[in-house]
Every structure is written in C-alpha cells, then in structure tokens.
LUMZANU-487984 format. One record per atom (N, C-alpha, C, CB): residue in one letter; x, y, z. Coordinates in steps of 0.1 Angstrom, whole numbers, padded with zeros to 4 digits, always signed. Glycine has a CB too. Example, Ala and Ser with C-alpha at 12.3 -4.5 7.8 and 13.67 -1.06 7.14 Angstrom:
REM LUMZANU-487984
A+0132-0057+0078/A+0123-0045+0078/A+0132-0033+0078/A+0113-0045+0090/S+0128-0022+0071/S+0137-0011+0071/S+0129+0000+0079/S+0141-0006+0057/
END
This chain:
REM LUMZANU-487984
M-0924+0447-0448/M-0915+0454-0448/M-0907+0461-0437/M-0920+0461-0454/T-0913+0456-0427/T-0909+0459-0415/T-0896+0447-0414/T-0923+0459-0404/S-0897+0438-0418/S-0884+0426-0417/S-0873+0434-0428/S-0890+0405-0424/L-0879+0440-0437/L-0869+0440-0446/L-0857+0456-0442/L-0878+0441-0463/R-0870+0462-0434/R-0862+0476-0432/R-0855+0470-0420/R-0872+0493-0429/K-0856+0463-0410/K-0844+0458-0400/K-0834+0450-0408/K-0849+0449-0387/E-0839+0443-0417/E-0824+0438-0425/E-0815+0449-0429/E-0828+0429-0439/G-0823+0457-0437/G-0814+0467-0440/G-0806+0476-0432/G-0820+0473-0446/R-0812+0480-0419/R-0808+0488-0408/R-0795+0478-0402/R-0821+0492-0397/K-0798+0469-0402/K-0789+0453-0399/K-0775+0453-0404/K-0797+0437-0409/N-0776+0455-0419/N-0767+0453-0427/N-0758+0468-0425/N-0774+0450-0440/R-0768+0479-0426/R-0757+0489-0427/R-0749+0492-0412/R-0764+0503-0433/L-0756+0490-0403/L-0747+0488-0389/L-0736+0480-0387/L-0754+0483-0380/L-0735+0470-0392/L-0726+0459-0394/L-0716+0468-0406/L-0735+0442-0402/G-0720+0472-0416/G-0712+0480-0426/G-0705+0491-0419/G-0722+0487-0436/C-0711+0498-0410/C-0702+0505-0404/C-0692+0502-0392/C-0709+0512-0400/R-0698+0491-0387/R-0689+0481-0375/R-0675+0473-0384/R-0703+0465-0367/G-0678+0471-0392/G-0670+0464-0402/G-0657+0470-0409/G-0680+0461-0413/L-0657+0486-0414/L-0650+0495-0416/L-0638+0496-0403/L-0660+0506-0419/P-0643+0501-0392/P-0635+0503-0382/P-0622+0490-0375/P-0644+0508-0374/L-0631+0476-0379/L-0625+0462-0374/L-0616+0463-0387/L-0637+0447-0372/A-0619+0466-0398/A-0608+0466-0412/A-0596+0472-0410/A-0614+0473-0425/L-0598+0485-0406/L-0588+0492-0402/L-0579+0486-0390/L-0593+0504-0399/A-0584+0484-0381/A-0580+0479-0364/A-0572+0467-0371/A-0596+0473-0350/A-0577+0460-0384/A-0567+0447-0387/A-0559+0451-0396/A-0574+0433-0392/A-0555+0461-0400/A-0547+0467-0412/A-0536+0474-0405/A-0555+0477-0423/V-0538+0480-0393/V-0530+0486-0385/V-0522+0474-0376/V-0538+0496-0376/L-0526+0464-0372/L-0522+0453-0364/L-0513+0445-0374/L-0536+0445-0359/A-0516+0444-0382/A-0510+0439-0396/A-0498+0445-0400/A-0518+0441-0406/L-0495+0460-0400/L-0482+0469-0405/L-0472+0467-0390/L-0488+0488-0409/I-0476+0461-0378/I-0468+0461-0366/I-0457+0450-0369/I-0478+0458-0353/P-0445+0450-0364/P-0439+0441-0367/P-0442+0430-0359/P-0427+0444-0368/V-0440+0418-0362/V-0440+0407-0350/V-0427+0402-0347/V-0448+0395-0351/R-0424+0404-0335/R-0414+0401-0329/R-0410+0385-0332/R-0418+0406-0316/G-0401+0377-0336/G-0398+0365-0343/G-0392+0356-0322/G-0382+0368-0361/S-0394+0345-0326/S-0389+0340-0314/S-0376+0331-0317/S-0402+0332-0307/A-0370+0333-0330/A-0357+0325-0331/A-0346+0336-0329/A-0356+0317-0346/Q-0340+0333-0320/Q-0325+0339-0316/Q-0313+0343-0326/Q-0317+0328-0308/R-0308+0352-0328/R-0301+0352-0342/R-0289+0361-0333/R-0311+0361-0358/N-0277+0358-0339/N-0264+0359-0331/N-0257+0363-0343/N-0258+0344-0324/S-0247+0375-0340/S-0239+0380-0352/S-0227+0372-0350/S-0235+0396-0353/N-0217+0376-0362/N-0205+0365-0363/N-0199+0370-0350/N-0193+0366-0379/V-0186+0368-0352/V-0175+0367-0343/V-0162+0375-0346/V-0172+0352-0342/A-0163+0386-0342/A-0151+0396-0341/A-0137+0392-0331/A-0159+0411-0334/T-0125+0391-0341/T-0115+0389-0330/T-0104+0399-0330/T-0109+0375-0332/V-0097+0401-0320/V-0087+0407-0317/V-0076+0401-0314/V-0090+0413-0310/N-0064+0400-0321/N-0051+0392-0315/N-0043+0403-0308/N-0041+0383-0328/L-0037+0396-0296/L-0030+0403-0288/L-0015+0397-0284/L-0038+0405-0276/S-0004+0409-0290/S+0009+0411-0286/S+0014+0419-0279/S+0014+0412-0292/A+0017+0413-0263/A+0027+0419-0257/A+0043+0418-0249/A+0020+0422-0250/T+0052+0428-0247/T+0064+0429-0253/T+0069+0436-0238/T+0065+0437-0269/M+0076+0431-0230/M+0081+0439-0219/M+0093+0444-0225/M+0084+0431-0205/S+0098+0461-0225/S+0110+0461-0230/S+0118+0460-0218/S+0112+0472-0238/S+0134+0460-0221/S+0142+0464-0212/S+0142+0478-0211/S+0153+0459-0215/S+0149+0485-0198/S+0152+0494-0200/S+0161+0499-0187/S+0142+0500-0203/I+0167+0506-0190/I+0176+0513-0174/I+0178+0524-0176/I+0191+0507-0169/T+0178+0533-0170/T+0176+0546-0167/T+0185+0553-0156/T+0163+0547-0164/V+0195+0564-0158/V+0198+0571-0148/V+0196+0584-0147/V+0208+0569-0144/T+0193+0588-0140/T+0190+0602-0135/T+0200+0612-0127/T+0180+0601-0127/A+0205+0622-0127/A+0214+0627-0120/A+0207+0644-0116/A+0229+0626-0129/A+0209+0647-0103/A+0206+0663-0099/A+0217+0664-0087/A+0187+0666-0094/P+0218+0678-0087/P+0214+0685-0095/P+0227+0682-0108/P+0213+0700-0088/G+0219+0691-0119/G+0227+0688-0129/G+0244+0701-0133/G+0215+0688-0142/S+0245+0705-0121/S+0254+0714-0122/S+0260+0717-0110/S+0251+0725-0128/V+0272+0712-0103/V+0279+0713-0089/V+0288+0722-0091/V+0286+0701-0084/N+0293+0731-0080/N+0302+0743-0080/N+0312+0736-0071/N+0296+0759-0074/V+0328+0738-0071/V+0338+0736-0064/V+0344+0749-0063/V+0345+0725-0068/A+0346+0756-0051/A+0357+0767-0049/A+0367+0763-0044/A+0354+0777-0041/L+0377+0762-0057/L+0392+0756-0055/L+0399+0766-0047/L+0401+0754-0068/L+0410+0758-0037/L+0419+0765-0032/L+0433+0763-0042/L+0420+0762-0017/Q+0439+0772-0039/Q+0451+0774-0046/Q+0460+0762-0045/Q+0457+0786-0041/S+0462+0755-0033/S+0465+0746-0031/S+0460+0734-0020/S+0473+0750-0030/G+0453+0727-0023/G+0446+0722-0013/G+0435+0711-0018/G+0440+0734-0006/V+0426+0705-0006/V+0416+0698-0008/V+0400+0703-0009/V+0417+0691+0001/S+0394+0705-0022/S+0379+0712-0021/S+0369+0705-0023/S+0376+0721-0031/T+0357+0704-0012/T+0347+0699-0017/T+0337+0706-0023/T+0344+0694-0009/A+0325+0698-0032/A+0319+0704-0042/A+0306+0707-0031/A+0315+0695-0057/S+0302+0719-0035/S+0288+0724-0029/S+0278+0721-0024/S+0283+0728-0034/S+0277+0706-0034/S+0265+0695-0030/S+0267+0684-0032/S+0254+0695-0035/P+0263+0677-0028/P+0261+0663-0034/P+0256+0658-0046/P+0254+0657-0027/V+0257+0649-0055/V+0247+0648-0066/V+0242+0637-0061/V+0251+0648-0083/S+0228+0636-0063/S+0221+0624-0063/S+0217+0616-0074/S+0211+0627-0058/I+0218+0607-0075/I+0220+0594-0087/I+0206+0581-0085/I+0240+0584-0082/T+0195+0587-0093/T+0185+0575-0092/T+0188+0568-0103/T+0170+0578-0092/T+0188+0555-0102/T+0191+0542-0112/T+0174+0537-0112/T+0204+0526-0103/T+0170+0533-0126/T+0158+0522-0124/T+0159+0512-0136/T+0142+0530-0124/W+0158+0503-0135/W+0157+0494-0145/W+0141+0485-0142/W+0172+0484-0144/S+0139+0481-0156/S+0131+0469-0156/S+0137+0460-0169/S+0114+0472-0158/I+0141+0445-0164/I+0149+0439-0170/I+0141+0423-0172/I+0161+0441-0163/P+0137+0420-0184/P+0128+0406-0186/P+0142+0397-0185/P+0116+0405-0203/R+0149+0397-0176/R+0155+0382-0173/R+0156+0377-0164/R+0167+0379-0175/L+0161+0362-0163/L+0159+0356-0146/L+0169+0362-0135/L+0161+0338-0145/F+0180+0367-0138/F+0192+0369-0134/F+0203+0378-0140/F+0195+0357-0133/G+0209+0385-0134/G+0223+0393-0138/G+0227+0402-0131/G+0222+0400-0150/T+0236+0411-0133/T+0242+0420-0128/T+0243+0434-0133/T+0251+0415-0125/I+0239+0447-0124/I+0238+0461-0129/I+0251+0464-0122/I+0224+0469-0125/T+0261+0470-0130/T+0273+0480-0123/T+0270+0492-0134/T+0292+0472-0122/E+0274+0503-0119/E+0272+0517-0124/E+0286+0525-0121/E+0258+0526-0115/Y+0290+0529-0130/Y+0306+0537-0129/Y+0302+0553-0134/Y+0320+0528-0140/A+0309+0560-0126/A+0310+0575-0130/A+0323+0578-0135/A+0306+0584-0119/Y+0327+0588-0145/Y+0338+0586-0151/Y+0339+0599-0161/Y+0338+0572-0157/F+0350+0604-0161/F+0355+0613-0172/F+0363+0608-0187/F+0365+0620-0165/T+0360+0612-0194/T+0362+0608-0210/T+0375+0611-0211/T+0354+0616-0223/S+0384+0620-0202/S+0398+0619-0206/S+0405+0618-0191/S+0403+0633-0214/P+0417+0608-0187/P+0426+0608-0176/P+0431+0621-0171/P+0438+0598-0178/A+0433+0627-0185/A+0444+0639-0184/A+0436+0650-0181/A+0454+0643-0197/T+0424+0653-0188/T+0416+0663-0181/T+0403+0665-0178/T+0418+0672-0185/A+0401+0663-0166/A+0390+0661-0160/A+0384+0672-0162/A+0391+0658-0147/L+0388+0684-0158/L+0382+0698-0159/L+0395+0704-0165/L+0375+0705-0145/T+0392+0719-0171/T+0402+0724-0180/T+0396+0737-0181/T+0404+0716-0194/D+0406+0747-0181/D+0403+0760-0182/D+0402+0768-0196/D+0411+0766-0175/G+0405+0758-0207/G+0408+0756-0219/G+0418+0768-0228/G+0394+0753-0224/A+0427+0769-0217/A+0440+0773-0222/A+0452+0764-0220/A+0443+0785-0215/G+0449+0756-0218/G+0458+0747-0213/G+0463+0743-0201/G+0466+0748-0216/Y+0455+0747-0191/Y+0458+0740-0175/Y+0447+0731-0172/Y+0459+0751-0162/N+0449+0722-0168/N+0440+0709-0167/N+0440+0704-0153/N+0446+0697-0176/I+0431+0696-0148/I+0431+0694-0133/I+0425+0677-0141/I+0418+0707-0119/P+0437+0670-0136/P+0436+0657-0140/P+0425+0646-0134/P+0448+0652-0137/S+0419+0637-0140/S+0406+0629-0132/S+0414+0622-0118/S+0398+0615-0144/A+0429+0621-0116/A+0430+0613-0105/A+0433+0624-0097/A+0442+0600-0105/N+0428+0637-0094/N+0425+0650-0087/N+0416+0650-0081/N+0425+0660-0093/V+0407+0643-0089/V+0391+0643-0083/V+0388+0629-0079/V+0380+0648-0094/S+0381+0631-0068/S+0376+0621-0063/S+0363+0621-0054/S+0387+0616-0057/G+0356+0609-0052/G+0341+0610-0049/G+0337+0599-0038/G+0332+0609-0063/S+0333+0602-0028/S+0324+0595-0020/S+0311+0590-0023/S+0323+0602-0011/F+0309+0576-0025/F+0296+0575-0029/F+0290+0565-0019/F+0295+0570-0043/N+0278+0574-0015/N+0267+0569-0002/N+0276+0570+0012/N+0261+0551-0005/A+0285+0579+0010/A+0291+0582+0024/A+0304+0578+0027/A+0284+0576+0035/G+0309+0568+0017/G+0320+0564+0019/G+0333+0571+0021/G+0319+0558+0011/A+0344+0563+0020/A+0358+0568+0019/A+0359+0576+0004/A+0369+0556+0020/Y+0368+0584+0003/Y+0367+0591-0010/Y+0378+0587-0018/Y+0367+0605-0010/T+0375+0582-0033/T+0382+0574-0042/T+0388+0581-0055/T+0373+0562-0047/A+0398+0581-0059/A+0398+0591-0069/A+0395+0582-0081/A+0412+0599-0070/F+0392+0590-0094/F+0390+0585-0108/F+0401+0585-0113/F+0380+0592-0116/T+0406+0570-0112/T+0417+0564-0121/T+0416+0551-0123/T+0430+0566-0115/G+0402+0547-0119/G+0397+0532-0124/G+0395+0533-0137/G+0383+0526-0118/A+0394+0518-0142/A+0389+0517-0154/A+0372+0511-0160/A+0400+0509-0159/S+0369+0514-0168/S+0352+0510-0167/S+0350+0505-0183/S+0340+0527-0162/P+0340+0500-0187/P+0336+0501-0201/P+0334+0508-0212/P+0330+0497-0202/F+0336+0522-0203/F+0330+0536-0211/F+0345+0543-0211/F+0315+0546-0201/A+0354+0545-0198/A+0365+0551-0199/A+0378+0544-0193/A+0362+0563-0194/A+0389+0544-0199/A+0399+0537-0191/A+0410+0547-0181/A+0407+0528-0202/G+0412+0546-0170/G+0421+0550-0161/G+0413+0568-0156/G+0437+0549-0170/S+0399+0569-0159/S+0392+0581-0150/S+0378+0576-0147/S+0391+0596-0159/S+0380+0562-0142/S+0366+0559-0141/S+0364+0556-0122/S+0362+0543-0154/M+0355+0559-0118/M+0352+0550-0103/M+0338+0540-0107/M+0347+0563-0086/T+0339+0529-0098/T+0325+0519-0097/T+0318+0526-0086/T+0328+0500-0091/L+0305+0526-0089/L+0296+0530-0078/L+0287+0522-0072/L+0289+0539-0082/F+0285+0512-0078/F+0278+0502-0072/F+0278+0490-0087/F+0263+0508-0066/N+0278+0476-0077/N+0278+0466-0087/N+0264+0457-0079/N+0296+0455-0090/T+0255+0455-0083/T+0245+0443-0076/T+0241+0436-0088/T+0230+0449-0066/S+0236+0425-0080/S+0227+0415-0088/S+0216+0414-0086/S+0231+0404-0088/F+0207+0406-0094/F+0192+0410-0096/F+0185+0399-0104/F+0191+0425-0105/F+0176+0393-0096/F+0168+0380-0097/F+0152+0386-0101/F+0169+0370-0079/F+0149+0385-0113/F+0136+0387-0121/F+0124+0387-0105/F+0132+0370-0134/F+0124+0374-0100/F+0113+0374-0093/F+0117+0380-0078/F+0107+0360-0093/F+0126+0388-0079/F+0127+0396-0062/F+0130+0409-0066/F+0141+0390-0049/N+0137+0415-0076/N+0140+0427-0075/N+0138+0434-0089/N+0154+0428-0069/N+0133+0429-0096/N+0130+0435-0108/N+0116+0438-0116/N+0136+0430-0114/P+0110+0451-0118/P+0118+0460-0117/P+0122+0468-0106/P+0115+0466-0125/A+0131+0477-0104/A+0133+0482-0092/A+0141+0496-0094/A+0141+0471-0083/T+0142+0504-0083/T+0148+0517-0083/T+0159+0520-0073/T+0139+0527-0081/R+0166+0526-0073/R+0175+0529-0061/R+0182+0539-0062/R+0182+0520-0058/T+0183+0548-0052/T+0185+0564-0054/T+0200+0564-0043/T+0169+0577-0046/D+0209+0567-0046/D+0223+0569-0040/D+0230+0586-0042/D+0233+0558-0048/S+0238+0587-0034/S+0246+0602-0032/S+0259+0597-0038/S+0248+0608-0014/L+0268+0611-0044/L+0284+0610-0047/L+0287+0624-0043/L+0289+0606-0064/N+0296+0624-0033/N+0299+0638-0031/N+0315+0640-0040/N+0299+0641-0012/L+0316+0653-0040/L+0329+0652-0045/L+0340+0659-0043/L+0329+0653-0054/Q+0353+0661-0044/Q+0364+0668-0039/Q+0372+0670-0049/Q+0372+0662-0028/I+0382+0679-0052/I+0393+0684-0063/I+0400+0688-0052/I+0389+0696-0076/N+0416+0680-0057/N+0428+0682-0050/N+0438+0689-0060/N+0432+0668-0045/T+0441+0702-0057/T+0448+0713-0062/T+0463+0712-0060/T+0443+0726-0056/T+0465+0702-0050/T+0479+0703-0042/T+0490+0698-0055/T+0480+0691-0026/G+0504+0708-0059/G+0510+0702-0065/G+0508+0710-0082/G+0506+0689-0061/L+0493+0711-0087/L+0491+0714-0097/L+0497+0728-0103/L+0480+0711-0096/N+0500+0737-0094/N+0503+0753-0100/N+0496+0759-0110/N+0515+0756-0104/L+0481+0758-0106/L+0471+0762-0114/L+0469+0776-0116/L+0459+0757-0110/P+0469+0780-0122/P+0465+0801-0124/P+0449+0800-0119/P+0465+0810-0148/A+0448+0814-0114/A+0433+0815-0112/A+0423+0814-0123/A+0431+0827-0107/G+0413+0811-0126/G+0403+0808-0134/G+0393+0800-0135/G+0405+0808-0140/A+0384+0796-0142/A+0372+0788-0143/A+0378+0775-0149/A+0359+0795-0153/Y+0374+0764-0144/Y+0376+0750-0150/Y+0364+0743-0149/Y+0387+0740-0143/T+0362+0738-0159/T+0350+0730-0162/T+0348+0718-0168/T+0343+0735-0168/G+0342+0708-0164/G+0345+0693-0170/G+0331+0688-0169/G+0356+0684-0161/V+0329+0676-0174/V+0315+0667-0176/V+0319+0655-0169/V+0310+0663-0192/L+0310+0653-0156/L+0312+0639-0150/L+0303+0630-0156/L+0310+0639-0137/H+0304+0619-0162/H+0297+0610-0169/H+0290+0599-0158/H+0307+0605-0180/I+0279+0595-0157/I+0273+0582-0149/I+0264+0577-0159/I+0265+0585-0136/Q+0270+0563-0160/Q+0262+0554-0165/Q+0264+0538-0165/Q+0261+0557-0178/A+0255+0529-0166/A+0253+0516-0155/A+0254+0507-0168/A+0235+0514-0143/Q+0258+0498-0166/Q+0256+0484-0177/Q+0251+0469-0170/Q+0274+0480-0183/V+0243+0466-0176/V+0238+0453-0173/V+0243+0437-0182/V+0223+0456-0176/L+0251+0433-0172/L+0257+0419-0178/L+0246+0408-0173/L+0275+0414-0172/
END
C-alpha cells in the first residue's frame, strides 16, 4: 500500500505542477511571434512642378514731394525721390529701361482752375546728373517723359537684381504768369523689359 500511496502522491504533485505549466504554455501561445519576413508598404509618389515667374517692380519714396514755387524762376523739390527697381526675369539676356513721365505734356501740374505747369517746365536730375526736362518720348507717354536708365542683363550675371537710384526735381515758372495757388500733379515711374 505504501507504493500505492507514493504513486497517488506523485500523481497529485504532477497534476499540481501540470496546471501552472499548462497556464504558462497558454500565455506564451497568446504572445504574438515576430515574423522573420520583411514587409514593405506601397510606394507613394508626389509630382513636382516648379515655375519661376517673371517680375519687375518699381517703388518710389517719398510718395509726396513738395516744391515751394517762385513767381518766376527755378524751384527745387524739398527732397529727392529714391527709386528702387527689382527684377527677376527668366531669360538669358535682355534690356530694362526705366522712365519717369507725366500723362499729359500740357498739364504736368494744375491748380484745377485752368492754370497749368507743362511737363517742359519740370526737369529731373537722375543720380546727380544734369537736369533734363520731361519732354522725351516713352512707351507710356509721348512728349512728357524722361528716360532714367537703360541696362542690359545677362541671366547668369545679374538676374535677379535690385538697384536704387535718386531723382531730384525742379520746376521752372519763368514766363508762365501763374497766380498764387496749390498746383498738383502725378509723376509716374515705370520700367519695361525687352
């Protein structure tokens, strides 16, 4: 009987140890096994398109210039106009010409009551050069323009580029017989690329 007792005890011990082993095996079976095969996603693509836009801009400051007119004589503006021209032109070569102009040769400035200062009596000094009357032609106005600069550009050397220039203004009232009053006008500054 002793051997039967030993055998029963042995079976009970194995049964008790078997339960934890079965639980441990079940837990291990639930843990995901890392596969050894490599997986790659699909390929996403993006099409690129790049455009370099042409641009040329002109800014002038100050936006308002005062001239204390003499009854008969030459008067100089209170301050020069600073002109900044910036361009980015995707061409191999070309020419940029900048003009200052009034829309009408007969009325560069007016008092609104019929008394006018013609563009021929207004002159400009570009970058401290000689004063020139606004009597030239441009693509924007005939007989009331002044060419400020004309420069060639080469894509590999000076494009894009920026330049800053100065324009001093004078008004000559000699022989106009103008009455006292406020005379106003608009000077346009514009560049053209060819």
